[in-house]
Backbone as XML, in Angstrom:
<?xml version="1.0"?>
<chain id="A" units="angstrom">
  <residue number="1" name="MET">
    <atom name="N" x="-56.817" y="134.791" z="238.311"/>
    <atom name="CA" x="-55.518" y="134.364" z="238.785"/>
    <atom name="C" x="-55.325" y="134.887" z="240.211"/>
  </residue>
  <residue number="2" name="ASN">
    <atom name="N" x="-54.987" y="134.000" z="241.103"/>
    <atom name="CA" x="-54.792" y="134.416" z="242.488"/>
    <atom name="C" x="-53.385" y="134.998" z="242.684"/>
  </residue>
  <residue number="3" name="ASN">
    <atom name="N" x="-53.139" y="135.536" z="243.873"/>
    <atom name="CA" x="-51.866" y="136.204" z="244.142"/>
    <atom name="C" x="-50.670" y="135.257" z="244.043"/>
  </residue>
  <residue number="4" name="LEU">
    <atom name="N" x="-50.841" y="134.029" z="244.463"/>
    <atom name="CA" x="-49.754" y="133.056" z="244.390"/>
    <atom name="C" x="-49.385" y="132.773" z="242.936"/>
  </residue>
  <residue number="5" name="ASP">
    <atom name="N" x="-50.391" y="132.627" z="242.082"/>
    <atom name="CA" x="-50.142" y="132.406" z="240.655"/>
    <atom name="C" x="-49.460" y="133.620" z="240.027"/>
  </residue>
  <residue number="6" name="LYS">
    <atom name="N" x="-49.903" y="134.805" z="240.399"/>
    <atom name="CA" x="-49.287" y="136.031" z="239.873"/>
    <atom name="C" x="-47.818" y="136.112" z="240.266"/>
  </residue>
  <residue number="7" name="LYS">
    <atom name="N" x="-47.542" y="135.767" z="241.500"/>
    <atom name="CA" x="-46.161" y="135.803" z="241.989"/>
    <atom name="C" x="-45.292" y="134.807" z="241.225"/>
  </residue>
  <residue number="8" name="ARG">
    <atom name="N" x="-45.819" y="133.623" z="241.003"/>
    <atom name="CA" x="-45.085" y="132.587" z="240.272"/>
    <atom name="C" x="-44.806" y="133.027" z="238.835"/>
  </residue>
  <residue number="9" name="VAL">
    <atom name="N" x="-45.803" y="133.598" z="238.179"/>
    <atom name="CA" x="-45.646" y="134.066" z="236.803"/>
    <atom name="C" x="-44.598" y="135.181" z="236.744"/>
  </residue>
  <residue number="10" name="LEU">
    <atom name="N" x="-44.626" y="136.088" z="237.695"/>
    <atom name="CA" x="-43.653" y="137.174" z="237.747"/>
    <atom name="C" x="-42.239" y="136.627" z="237.940"/>
  </residue>
  <residue number="11" name="GLN">
    <atom name="N" x="-42.091" y="135.661" z="238.838"/>
    <atom name="CA" x="-40.776" y="135.062" z="239.067"/>
    <atom name="C" x="-40.263" y="134.355" z="237.814"/>
  </residue>
  <residue number="12" name="GLU">
    <atom name="N" x="-41.126" y="133.640" z="237.135"/>
    <atom name="CA" x="-40.742" y="132.953" z="235.900"/>
    <atom name="C" x="-40.309" y="133.968" z="234.843"/>
  </residue>
  <residue number="13" name="TYR">
    <atom name="N" x="-41.043" y="135.072" z="234.759"/>
    <atom name="CA" x="-40.700" y="136.131" z="233.804"/>
    <atom name="C" x="-39.337" y="136.732" z="234.136"/>
  </residue>
  <residue number="14" name="GLN">
    <atom name="N" x="-39.078" y="137.006" z="235.400"/>
    <atom name="CA" x="-37.803" y="137.591" z="235.812"/>
    <atom name="C" x="-36.643" y="136.642" z="235.527"/>
  </residue>
  <residue number="15" name="ILE">
    <atom name="N" x="-36.849" y="135.359" z="235.754"/>
    <atom name="CA" x="-35.819" y="134.368" z="235.460"/>
    <atom name="C" x="-35.537" y="134.334" z="233.964"/>
  </residue>
  <residue number="16" name="LYS">
    <atom name="N" x="-36.573" y="134.359" z="233.159"/>
    <atom name="CA" x="-36.409" y="134.344" z="231.705"/>
    <atom name="C" x="-35.677" y="135.601" z="231.232"/>
  </residue>
  <residue number="17" name="GLN">
    <atom name="N" x="-36.021" y="136.752" z="231.805"/>
    <atom name="CA" x="-35.347" y="138.005" z="231.442"/>
    <atom name="C" x="-33.860" y="137.923" z="231.776"/>
  </residue>
  <residue number="18" name="MET">
    <atom name="N" x="-33.509" y="137.390" z="232.942"/>
    <atom name="CA" x="-32.110" y="137.276" z="233.342"/>
    <atom name="C" x="-31.375" y="136.299" z="232.431"/>
  </residue>
  <residue number="19" name="GLU">
    <atom name="N" x="-32.013" y="135.202" z="232.066"/>
    <atom name="CA" x="-31.393" y="134.238" z="231.160"/>
    <atom name="C" x="-31.108" y="134.877" z="229.803"/>
  </residue>
  <residue number="20" name="GLU">
    <atom name="N" x="-32.054" y="135.650" z="229.288"/>
    <atom name="CA" x="-31.861" y="136.327" z="228.005"/>
    <atom name="C" x="-30.750" y="137.366" z="228.098"/>
  </residue>
  <residue number="21" name="PHE">
    <atom name="N" x="-30.700" y="138.104" z="229.218"/>
    <atom name="CA" x="-29.647" y="139.079" z="229.429"/>
    <atom name="C" x="-28.286" y="138.393" z="229.433"/>
  </residue>
  <residue number="22" name="GLU">
    <atom name="N" x="-28.185" y="137.277" z="230.148"/>
    <atom name="CA" x="-26.915" y="136.564" z="230.233"/>
    <atom name="C" x="-26.490" y="135.999" z="228.883"/>
  </residue>
  <residue number="23" name="LYS">
    <atom name="N" x="-27.437" y="135.585" z="228.056"/>
    <atom name="CA" x="-27.114" y="135.099" z="226.718"/>
    <atom name="C" x="-26.569" y="136.218" z="225.843"/>
  </residue>
  <residue number="24" name="SER">
    <atom name="N" x="-26.946" y="137.457" z="226.136"/>
    <atom name="CA" x="-26.514" y="138.596" z="225.320"/>
    <atom name="C" x="-25.124" y="139.104" z="225.703"/>
  </residue>
  <residue number="25" name="LEU">
    <atom name="N" x="-24.541" y="138.555" z="226.768"/>
    <atom name="CA" x="-23.253" y="139.051" z="227.241"/>
    <atom name="C" x="-22.141" y="138.728" z="226.244"/>
  </residue>
  <residue number="26" name="PRO">
    <atom name="N" x="-21.308" y="139.720" z="225.921"/>
    <atom name="CA" x="-20.219" y="139.498" z="224.959"/>
    <atom name="C" x="-18.956" y="138.908" z="225.588"/>
  </residue>
  <residue number="27" name="MET">
    <atom name="N" x="-18.965" y="138.705" z="226.881"/>
    <atom name="CA" x="-17.869" y="138.021" z="227.571"/>
    <atom name="C" x="-18.467" y="137.341" z="228.796"/>
  </residue>
  <residue number="28" name="GLU">
    <atom name="N" x="-17.670" y="136.507" z="229.443"/>
    <atom name="CA" x="-18.176" y="135.759" z="230.588"/>
    <atom name="C" x="-18.642" y="136.701" z="231.698"/>
  </residue>
  <residue number="29" name="LYS">
    <atom name="N" x="-19.689" y="136.285" z="232.371"/>
    <atom name="CA" x="-20.287" y="137.101" z="233.432"/>
    <atom name="C" x="-19.268" y="137.440" z="234.520"/>
  </residue>
  <residue number="30" name="ASN">
    <atom name="N" x="-18.439" y="136.476" z="234.888"/>
    <atom name="CA" x="-17.456" y="136.733" z="235.947"/>
    <atom name="C" x="-16.455" y="137.815" z="235.545"/>
  </residue>
  <residue number="31" name="LEU">
    <atom name="N" x="-16.182" y="137.964" z="234.243"/>
    <atom name="CA" x="-15.291" y="139.035" z="233.791"/>
    <atom name="C" x="-15.934" y="140.408" z="233.980"/>
  </residue>
  <residue number="32" name="PHE">
    <atom name="N" x="-17.251" y="140.467" z="233.851"/>
    <atom name="CA" x="-17.931" y="141.739" z="234.131"/>
    <atom name="C" x="-17.763" y="142.110" z="235.602"/>
  </residue>
  <residue number="33" name="TYR">
    <atom name="N" x="-17.901" y="141.131" z="236.484"/>
    <atom name="CA" x="-17.711" y="141.411" z="237.912"/>
    <atom name="C" x="-16.277" y="141.869" z="238.190"/>
  </residue>
  <residue number="34" name="GLU">
    <atom name="N" x="-15.315" y="141.256" z="237.508"/>
    <atom name="CA" x="-13.926" y="141.692" z="237.646"/>
    <atom name="C" x="-13.758" y="143.118" z="237.129"/>
  </residue>
  <residue number="35" name="LEU">
    <atom name="N" x="-14.399" y="143.421" z="236.005"/>
    <atom name="CA" x="-14.339" y="144.775" z="235.453"/>
    <atom name="C" x="-14.928" y="145.785" z="236.431"/>
  </residue>
  <residue number="36" name="PHE">
    <atom name="N" x="-16.074" y="145.470" z="237.005"/>
    <atom name="CA" x="-16.698" y="146.392" z="237.967"/>
    <atom name="C" x="-15.776" y="146.623" z="239.170"/>
  </residue>
  <residue number="37" name="ASP">
    <atom name="N" x="-15.175" y="145.556" z="239.682"/>
    <atom name="CA" x="-14.253" y="145.692" z="240.811"/>
    <atom name="C" x="-13.045" y="146.545" z="240.415"/>
  </residue>
  <residue number="38" name="TYR">
    <atom name="N" x="-12.514" y="146.285" z="239.239"/>
    <atom name="CA" x="-11.356" y="147.039" z="238.740"/>
    <atom name="C" x="-11.682" y="148.523" z="238.645"/>
  </residue>
  <residue number="39" name="LEU">
    <atom name="N" x="-12.818" y="148.844" z="238.034"/>
    <atom name="CA" x="-13.207" y="150.251" z="237.870"/>
    <atom name="C" x="-13.506" y="150.907" z="239.210"/>
  </residue>
  <residue number="40" name="ASN">
    <atom name="N" x="-14.138" y="150.172" z="240.111"/>
    <atom name="CA" x="-14.391" y="150.726" z="241.449"/>
    <atom name="C" x="-13.083" y="151.030" z="242.168"/>
  </residue>
  <residue number="41" name="ASP">
    <atom name="N" x="-12.132" y="150.121" z="242.094"/>
    <atom name="CA" x="-10.828" y="150.349" z="242.726"/>
    <atom name="C" x="-10.122" y="151.546" z="242.106"/>
  </residue>
  <residue number="42" name="LYS">
    <atom name="N" x="-10.102" y="151.612" z="240.782"/>
    <atom name="CA" x="-9.433" y="152.714" z="240.084"/>
    <atom name="C" x="-10.097" y="154.053" z="240.370"/>
  </residue>
  <residue number="43" name="SER">
    <atom name="N" x="-11.417" y="154.042" z="240.536"/>
    <atom name="CA" x="-12.147" y="155.303" z="240.735"/>
    <atom name="C" x="-11.770" y="155.984" z="242.046"/>
  </residue>
  <residue number="44" name="GLU">
    <atom name="N" x="-11.153" y="155.239" z="242.953"/>
    <atom name="CA" x="-10.728" y="155.833" z="244.217"/>
    <atom name="C" x="-9.507" y="156.734" z="244.051"/>
  </residue>
  <residue number="45" name="THR">
    <atom name="N" x="-8.721" y="156.490" z="242.985"/>
    <atom name="CA" x="-7.497" y="157.272" z="242.795"/>
    <atom name="C" x="-7.412" y="157.980" z="241.450"/>
  </residue>
  <residue number="46" name="VAL">
    <atom name="N" x="-8.238" y="157.568" z="240.499"/>
    <atom name="CA" x="-8.186" y="158.136" z="239.152"/>
    <atom name="C" x="-9.540" y="158.748" z="238.812"/>
  </residue>
  <residue number="47" name="GLU">
    <atom name="N" x="-9.531" y="159.981" z="238.372"/>
    <atom name="CA" x="-10.774" y="160.635" z="237.977"/>
    <atom name="C" x="-11.187" y="160.153" z="236.588"/>
  </residue>
  <residue number="48" name="CYS">
    <atom name="N" x="-12.471" y="159.984" z="236.376"/>
    <atom name="CA" x="-12.989" y="159.534" z="235.083"/>
    <atom name="C" x="-12.654" y="160.575" z="234.016"/>
  </residue>
  <residue number="49" name="LYS">
    <atom name="N" x="-12.128" y="160.089" z="232.889"/>
    <atom name="CA" x="-11.791" y="160.959" z="231.759"/>
    <atom name="C" x="-12.953" y="161.065" z="230.774"/>
  </residue>
  <residue number="50" name="HIS">
    <atom name="N" x="-14.075" y="160.507" z="231.150"/>
    <atom name="CA" x="-15.285" y="160.482" z="230.325"/>
    <atom name="C" x="-15.050" y="159.769" z="228.996"/>
  </residue>
  <residue number="51" name="ASP">
    <atom name="N" x="-14.288" y="158.683" z="229.102"/>
    <atom name="CA" x="-14.076" y="157.766" z="227.991"/>
    <atom name="C" x="-13.945" y="156.357" z="228.582"/>
  </residue>
  <residue number="52" name="PHE">
    <atom name="N" x="-13.589" y="155.410" z="227.760"/>
    <atom name="CA" x="-13.452" y="154.028" z="228.227"/>
    <atom name="C" x="-11.981" y="153.630" z="228.397"/>
  </residue>
  <residue number="53" name="SER">
    <atom name="N" x="-11.119" y="154.564" z="228.739"/>
    <atom name="CA" x="-9.689" y="154.253" z="228.814"/>
    <atom name="C" x="-9.386" y="153.168" z="229.844"/>
  </residue>
  <residue number="54" name="LEU">
    <atom name="N" x="-9.970" y="153.236" z="231.020"/>
    <atom name="CA" x="-9.725" y="152.206" z="232.035"/>
    <atom name="C" x="-10.364" y="150.873" z="231.644"/>
  </residue>
  <residue number="55" name="THR">
    <atom name="N" x="-11.548" y="150.944" z="231.078"/>
    <atom name="CA" x="-12.225" y="149.727" z="230.611"/>
    <atom name="C" x="-11.382" y="149.057" z="229.529"/>
  </residue>
  <residue number="56" name="ASN">
    <atom name="N" x="-10.873" y="149.847" z="228.589"/>
    <atom name="CA" x="-10.004" y="149.303" z="227.537"/>
    <atom name="C" x="-8.760" y="148.663" z="228.129"/>
  </residue>
  <residue number="57" name="GLU">
    <atom name="N" x="-8.174" y="149.325" z="229.095"/>
    <atom name="CA" x="-6.982" y="148.799" z="229.772"/>
    <atom name="C" x="-7.271" y="147.421" z="230.363"/>
  </residue>
  <residue number="58" name="PHE">
    <atom name="N" x="-8.398" y="147.295" z="231.027"/>
    <atom name="CA" x="-8.799" y="146.020" z="231.629"/>
    <atom name="C" x="-9.044" y="144.962" z="230.547"/>
  </residue>
  <residue number="59" name="LEU">
    <atom name="N" x="-9.802" y="145.320" z="229.523"/>
    <atom name="CA" x="-10.211" y="144.355" z="228.505"/>
    <atom name="C" x="-9.042" y="143.835" z="227.676"/>
  </residue>
  <residue number="60" name="LYS">
    <atom name="N" x="-8.027" y="144.647" z="227.460"/>
    <atom name="CA" x="-6.871" y="144.219" z="226.656"/>
    <atom name="C" x="-6.198" y="142.996" z="227.252"/>
  </residue>
  <residue number="61" name="ASP">
    <atom name="N" x="-6.214" y="142.875" z="228.560"/>
    <atom name="CA" x="-5.577" y="141.740" z="229.232"/>
    <atom name="C" x="-6.448" y="140.494" z="229.279"/>
  </residue>
  <residue number="62" name="LYS">
    <atom name="N" x="-7.700" y="140.585" z="228.855"/>
    <atom name="CA" x="-8.649" y="139.479" z="229.046"/>
    <atom name="C" x="-8.955" y="138.682" z="227.788"/>
  </residue>
  <residue number="63" name="ASN">
    <atom name="N" x="-8.335" y="139.043" z="226.670"/>
    <atom name="CA" x="-8.526" y="138.292" z="225.429"/>
    <atom name="C" x="-10.002" y="138.182" z="225.040"/>
  </residue>
  <residue number="64" name="VAL">
    <atom name="N" x="-10.679" y="139.319" z="225.017"/>
    <atom name="CA" x="-12.089" y="139.378" z="224.613"/>
    <atom name="C" x="-12.215" y="140.336" z="223.429"/>
  </residue>
  <residue number="65" name="ASP">
    <atom name="N" x="-13.345" y="140.298" z="222.776"/>
    <atom name="CA" x="-13.622" y="141.219" z="221.671"/>
    <atom name="C" x="-13.985" y="142.580" z="222.266"/>
  </residue>
  <residue number="66" name="ILE">
    <atom name="N" x="-13.027" y="143.465" z="222.307"/>
    <atom name="CA" x="-13.200" y="144.761" z="222.970"/>
    <atom name="C" x="-14.336" y="145.556" z="222.352"/>
  </residue>
  <residue number="67" name="GLU">
    <atom name="N" x="-14.419" y="145.558" z="221.037"/>
    <atom name="CA" x="-15.477" y="146.330" z="220.366"/>
    <atom name="C" x="-16.870" y="145.834" z="220.753"/>
  </residue>
  <residue number="68" name="LYS">
    <atom name="N" x="-17.044" y="144.521" z="220.827"/>
    <atom name="CA" x="-18.343" y="143.961" z="221.215"/>
    <atom name="C" x="-18.688" y="144.314" z="222.659"/>
  </residue>
  <residue number="69" name="VAL">
    <atom name="N" x="-17.695" y="144.271" z="223.531"/>
    <atom name="CA" x="-17.945" y="144.602" z="224.936"/>
    <atom name="C" x="-18.308" y="146.077" z="225.065"/>
  </residue>
  <residue number="70" name="LEU">
    <atom name="N" x="-17.574" y="146.953" z="224.376"/>
    <atom name="CA" x="-17.886" y="148.384" z="224.445"/>
    <atom name="C" x="-19.264" y="148.678" z="223.868"/>
  </residue>
  <residue number="71" name="GLU">
    <atom name="N" x="-19.610" y="147.992" z="222.796"/>
    <atom name="CA" x="-20.945" y="148.161" z="222.210"/>
    <atom name="C" x="-22.025" y="147.740" z="223.209"/>
  </residue>
  <residue number="72" name="PHE">
    <atom name="N" x="-21.800" y="146.619" z="223.869"/>
    <atom name="CA" x="-22.737" y="146.140" z="224.887"/>
    <atom name="C" x="-22.866" y="147.166" z="226.011"/>
  </residue>
  <residue number="73" name="LEU">
    <atom name="N" x="-21.742" y="147.686" z="226.474"/>
    <atom name="CA" x="-21.770" y="148.672" z="227.561"/>
    <atom name="C" x="-22.555" y="149.912" z="227.153"/>
  </residue>
  <residue number="74" name="GLU">
    <atom name="N" x="-22.314" y="150.388" z="225.942"/>
    <atom name="CA" x="-23.042" y="151.565" z="225.453"/>
    <atom name="C" x="-24.534" y="151.289" z="225.338"/>
  </residue>
  <residue number="75" name="GLU">
    <atom name="N" x="-24.884" y="150.117" z="224.842"/>
    <atom name="CA" x="-26.299" y="149.750" z="224.710"/>
    <atom name="C" x="-26.987" y="149.643" z="226.068"/>
  </residue>
  <residue number="76" name="ASN">
    <atom name="N" x="-26.196" y="149.462" z="227.108"/>
    <atom name="CA" x="-26.750" y="149.304" z="228.447"/>
    <atom name="C" x="-26.496" y="150.515" z="229.330"/>
  </residue>
  <residue number="77" name="GLY">
    <atom name="N" x="-26.256" y="151.664" z="228.714"/>
    <atom name="CA" x="-26.238" y="152.925" z="229.441"/>
    <atom name="C" x="-24.903" y="153.504" z="229.819"/>
  </residue>
  <residue number="78" name="ALA">
    <atom name="N" x="-23.805" y="152.944" z="229.307"/>
    <atom name="CA" x="-22.486" y="153.480" z="229.663"/>
    <atom name="C" x="-21.891" y="154.250" z="228.492"/>
  </residue>
  <residue number="79" name="GLY">
    <atom name="N" x="-21.392" y="155.443" z="228.808"/>
    <atom name="CA" x="-20.686" y="156.237" z="227.814"/>
    <atom name="C" x="-19.244" y="156.465" z="228.211"/>
  </residue>
  <residue number="80" name="CYS">
    <atom name="N" x="-18.888" y="155.980" z="229.405"/>
    <atom name="CA" x="-17.529" y="156.134" z="229.918"/>
    <atom name="C" x="-17.333" y="155.165" z="231.078"/>
  </residue>
  <residue number="81" name="ASP">
    <atom name="N" x="-16.125" y="155.166" z="231.626"/>
    <atom name="CA" x="-15.792" y="154.232" z="232.708"/>
    <atom name="C" x="-16.716" y="154.363" z="233.916"/>
  </residue>
  <residue number="82" name="CYS">
    <atom name="N" x="-16.975" y="155.594" z="234.364"/>
    <atom name="CA" x="-17.797" y="155.740" z="235.575"/>
    <atom name="C" x="-19.246" y="155.303" z="235.328"/>
  </residue>
  <residue number="83" name="GLU">
    <atom name="N" x="-19.711" y="155.456" z="234.094"/>
    <atom name="CA" x="-21.079" y="155.029" z="233.790"/>
    <atom name="C" x="-21.195" y="153.508" z="233.719"/>
  </residue>
  <residue number="84" name="VAL">
    <atom name="N" x="-20.081" y="152.822" z="233.492"/>
    <atom name="CA" x="-20.094" y="151.358" z="233.566"/>
    <atom name="C" x="-20.484" y="150.958" z="234.985"/>
  </residue>
  <residue number="85" name="ILE">
    <atom name="N" x="-19.899" y="151.657" z="235.952"/>
    <atom name="CA" x="-20.197" y="151.373" z="237.362"/>
    <atom name="C" x="-21.620" y="151.793" z="237.715"/>
  </residue>
  <residue number="86" name="PHE">
    <atom name="N" x="-22.002" y="153.005" z="237.310"/>
    <atom name="CA" x="-23.293" y="153.546" z="237.734"/>
    <atom name="C" x="-24.487" y="152.976" z="236.982"/>
  </residue>
  <residue number="87" name="ASN">
    <atom name="N" x="-24.317" y="152.619" z="235.711"/>
    <atom name="CA" x="-25.464" y="152.214" z="234.900"/>
    <atom name="C" x="-25.504" y="150.734" z="234.532"/>
  </residue>
  <residue number="88" name="VAL">
    <atom name="N" x="-24.351" y="150.136" z="234.357"/>
    <atom name="CA" x="-24.342" y="148.746" z="233.893"/>
    <atom name="C" x="-24.256" y="147.760" z="235.057"/>
  </residue>
  <residue number="89" name="GLU">
    <atom name="N" x="-23.465" y="148.078" z="236.050"/>
    <atom name="CA" x="-23.274" y="147.149" z="237.167"/>
    <atom name="C" x="-24.604" y="146.742" z="237.801"/>
  </residue>
  <residue number="90" name="GLU">
    <atom name="N" x="-25.520" y="147.680" z="237.923"/>
    <atom name="CA" x="-26.813" y="147.385" z="238.567"/>
    <atom name="C" x="-27.611" y="146.341" z="237.802"/>
  </residue>
  <residue number="91" name="LYS">
    <atom name="N" x="-27.358" y="146.198" z="236.514"/>
    <atom name="CA" x="-28.083" y="145.197" z="235.715"/>
    <atom name="C" x="-27.640" y="143.774" z="236.030"/>
  </residue>
  <residue number="92" name="PHE">
    <atom name="N" x="-26.514" y="143.650" z="236.736"/>
    <atom name="CA" x="-25.986" y="142.337" z="237.102"/>
    <atom name="C" x="-26.399" y="141.925" z="238.497"/>
  </residue>
  <residue number="93" name="GLU">
    <atom name="N" x="-27.093" y="142.796" z="239.196"/>
    <atom name="CA" x="-27.519" y="142.472" z="240.542"/>
    <atom name="C" x="-28.682" y="141.506" z="240.493"/>
  </residue>
  <residue number="94" name="ASP">
    <atom name="N" x="-28.635" y="140.530" z="241.365"/>
    <atom name="CA" x="-29.690" y="139.496" z="241.401"/>
    <atom name="C" x="-30.938" y="139.997" z="242.068"/>
  </residue>
</chain>
């Protein structure tokens, strides 16, 4: 396999991984971006309480299954609001 073929296979794999990740999302992708923005804004004035209090506050207004979203966040490295920003947000980067 030449380098061009390897690159193509890698790109196809990365696309498939992103598609599978997006299928696993418990709420719309754009709501995650809103959550990240909300938590980033709040983190400028509110210290993390090492729980999901701010995340819960955000999710209550969005009519989503809060338990499923929190489970997803925990499975993806978040144990509190600040870890949503530090550990989960990076998984949404293209």
